[in-house]
C-alpha positions in Angstrom: 134.6 105.8 35.6 133.9 105.8 39.3 130.8 104.0 40.6 127.4 105.7 40.3 126.0 103.3 42.8 123.3 104.9 44.9 121.5 102.2 47.0 122.3 102.8 50.7 125.5 104.7 50.0 124.2 107.7 51.7 123.1 106.1 54.9 125.0 106.2 58.2 127.3 103.5 56.9 128.4 103.2 53.3 128.2 99.8 51.6 131.2 97.5 51.4 133.2 97.7 48.2 132.5 95.1 45.6 135.9 94.0 44.2 134.4 93.3 40.8 133.1 96.9 40.7 136.5 98.2 41.9 138.0 97.0 38.6 135.8 99.6 36.8 137.3 102.4 38.9 140.9 101.8 37.9 142.3 104.6 35.8 145.8 103.3 35.6 147.8 100.4 37.0 151.5 99.3 36.7 154.2 97.9 38.9 154.5 101.3 40.7 151.1 102.9 40.9 147.4 102.2 41.2 145.2 105.2 40.2 141.5 105.1 41.1 138.4 107.1 40.2 137.0 107.1 43.7 133.2 107.2 44.0 131.6 109.9 46.2 130.4 107.6 48.9 133.6 106.0 50.0 136.3 106.9 52.6 139.9 106.7 51.6 141.5 105.6 54.9 141.0 102.2 56.5 138.1 102.0 59.0 137.0 99.7 61.8 134.4 98.1 59.5 136.9 95.9 57.7 139.1 96.1 54.6 136.2 96.5 52.1 134.9 99.6 53.9 137.6 101.9 52.6 139.4 102.6 49.3 142.8 101.7 50.7 141.5 98.5 52.3 139.7 97.4 49.1 142.8 98.2 47.0 145.0 96.1 49.4 142.5 93.2 48.9 142.6 93.7 45.1 146.4 93.9 44.8 147.3 91.4 47.6 149.8 93.9 48.9 150.2 94.3 52.6 150.8 98.1 52.3 149.8 100.8 49.8 150.9 104.4 50.1 148.1 107.0 49.7 149.7 109.8 47.7 146.5 111.9 47.2 143.4 111.6 49.3 139.8 112.9 49.1 137.0 113.4 51.5 134.4 110.7 51.6 131.9 112.6 49.5 134.4 114.0 47.0 134.8 111.8 43.9 137.7 111.6 41.5 141.4 110.8 41.1 143.2 109.1 43.9 146.8 108.0 43.5 148.2 105.0 45.5 151.9 103.9 45.3 152.8 100.2 45.5 156.4 100.8 46.5 158.0 103.0 49.2 160.6 104.5 46.8 158.0 105.8 44.3 155.8 106.9 47.2 158.7 109.1 48.6 159.3 110.6 45.2 155.6 111.5 44.7 155.1 112.7 48.2 158.2 114.9 48.0 156.9 116.4 44.7 153.6 117.2 46.4 155.4 118.9 49.3 157.5 121.0 46.9 154.3 121.9 44.9 155.6 120.1 41.8 152.0 119.0 41.2 148.8 120.5 39.9 145.3 119.5 41.2 142.2 120.6 39.4 138.7 120.0 40.6 135.3 120.5 39.1 132.5 121.9 41.3 128.9 123.1 41.0 128.6 126.1 43.3 125.6 128.0 44.6 125.5 131.6 43.2 126.6 133.1 39.9 130.3 133.7 39.9 131.0 136.1 37.0 134.8 136.3 37.2 137.7 134.2 38.4 138.4 134.4 42.1 141.7 133.8 43.8 141.2 133.2 47.6 144.4 133.5 49.7 143.1 133.1 53.2 144.4 131.0 56.1 142.3 128.1 57.3 141.8 126.6 60.8 139.2 124.9 62.9 135.9 126.7 63.1 135.5 127.0 66.9 132.0 128.5 66.6 130.6 125.5 64.8 128.9 122.4 66.3 130.8 120.3 63.7 134.2 119.5 65.1 135.9 119.0 61.7 134.6 122.2 60.1 137.3 124.7 58.9 137.0 128.4 58.4 139.1 131.4 57.4 141.1 132.5 60.5 142.2 136.1 61.0 143.8 135.5 64.4 147.1 134.2 63.1 146.3 130.5 64.0 145.3 129.3 60.5 147.5 127.6 58.0 148.2 129.4 54.7 145.7 128.3 52.0 145.2 129.4 48.4 142.5 128.4 45.9 141.8 129.6 42.4 138.1 129.4 41.2 137.5 129.7 37.4 133.8 129.9 36.4 133.0 128.0 33.2 129.2 128.4 33.2 126.8 130.3 35.4 123.1 130.7 35.2 119.9 130.1 37.3 121.8 130.8 40.5 124.5 128.3 40.0 128.1 128.2 38.7 130.1 125.3 37.3 133.8 126.0 38.0 137.2 124.6 37.7 139.0 124.9 41.0 142.8 124.6 41.5 144.2 124.2 44.9 147.6 125.8 45.3 147.9 124.4 48.9 146.5 121.2 50.4 144.5 122.1 53.5 141.6 120.2 55.1 138.3 121.0 53.3 140.1 123.8 51.5 137.8 124.2 48.5 134.7 123.9 50.5 135.7 126.4 53.2 137.1 128.9 50.7 133.9 128.6 48.5 131.8 129.4 51.6 134.1 132.3 52.5 133.4 134.0 49.1 129.6 133.2 49.2 129.6 130.3 46.8 129.1 127.1 48.8 129.5 123.8 47.0 126.1 122.4 46.1 125.0 119.5 48.3 127.5 120.3 51.0 126.3 119.1 54.4 129.1 120.7 56.5 129.6 124.0 54.6 126.0 124.3 53.5 123.0 126.2 54.9 122.9 124.5 58.3 125.4 122.7 60.6 122.7 120.5 61.9 122.3 118.8 58.4 125.7 117.1 58.9 125.0 116.1 62.5 121.6 114.7 61.5 123.2 112.8 58.7 125.7 111.2 61.0 122.8 110.0 63.3 120.1 109.2 60.8 121.6 109.2 57.2 119.8 110.9 54.4 116.4 112.2 55.4 113.5 114.3 54.0 115.1 117.4 55.5 118.3 116.9 53.6 116.2 116.4 50.4 114.6 119.7 51.1 117.8 121.8 51.7 120.4 120.1 49.5 120.7 119.6 45.8 122.6 116.3 45.9 123.2 113.5 48.3 126.8 114.5 48.5 128.8 117.6 47.7 129.1 118.3 44.0 132.9 118.2 44.0 135.1 116.1 41.8 138.9 115.7 41.6 139.2 115.9 37.9 142.9 116.0 37.1 146.2 115.6 38.9 149.7 116.1 37.3 152.9 115.4 39.2 156.5 115.9 38.2 159.1 113.9 40.1 162.4 112.1 39.7 160.9 109.1 37.9 159.0 111.2 35.4 155.9 113.2 34.7 152.5 111.7 35.6 149.0 113.0 34.6 145.7 111.3 35.5 142.1 112.4 35.0 138.6 111.1 35.8 135.4 111.9 33.9 132.7 113.9 35.6 130.4 111.4 37.4 126.8 110.8 36.5 125.3 112.4 39.6 127.1 115.7 39.1 126.4 115.6 35.3 122.7 115.2 35.9 122.7 118.0 38.5 124.4 120.3 36.0 121.8 119.5 33.4 119.1 120.2 35.9 120.5 123.5 37.2 122.4 124.8 34.1 120.6 123.2 31.3 123.7 121.4 30.1 127.0 119.8 31.2 129.6 122.6 30.5 132.8 121.8 28.6 135.9 121.7 30.8 
């Protein structure tokens, strides 16, 4: 299970990865693959703060390999399954399968608002030029956006919240979060697609503050990459990661229980 470390994880800079703790995040490892249950405070890509400041860097330190191939990736504050390939040949097979949509990615999310029926969102995404946040995406109706399709399936809704399975049928930047906002069901705890752009900018400058505590349900977005299945030349792969403690506790608080999924 991914780390439930809180500490200073949600300050301006995340803590460095403890390699002993990294062992607890491993879902699967063999000569070809390393599959990790990434915690929701860690970036995937290498950063300027050294190898232990990112998932890829820490996994290189752990394996002793000079290069690892990131097959699936997640935003810093999204937890769950990340697949890394140890060899270029298997990396090519998996990446090609992803490009040909021979994969299935299912997330779990706690959303604001009660979603009574499944929702299929087929709406192109591109940069939100009206936002102060440069990385923010939005549905574009000007022909500039890239095609994006997301399927939301509510599993439990009450008290103004919905616990949903979310399948992404394309792989665009911030796809789930932008599509959720588009249909009026923002992901709980989301600093960028939440109630106020300034929450994200303030977080970048000052970390978690009393204002975040007031407006957000969780110190990160309540979004978890639960399951990935891939079919490629070398076989079928399927990996899943249990719902982390912080989202489980939030579900108990808002819904009265952790729904089955």
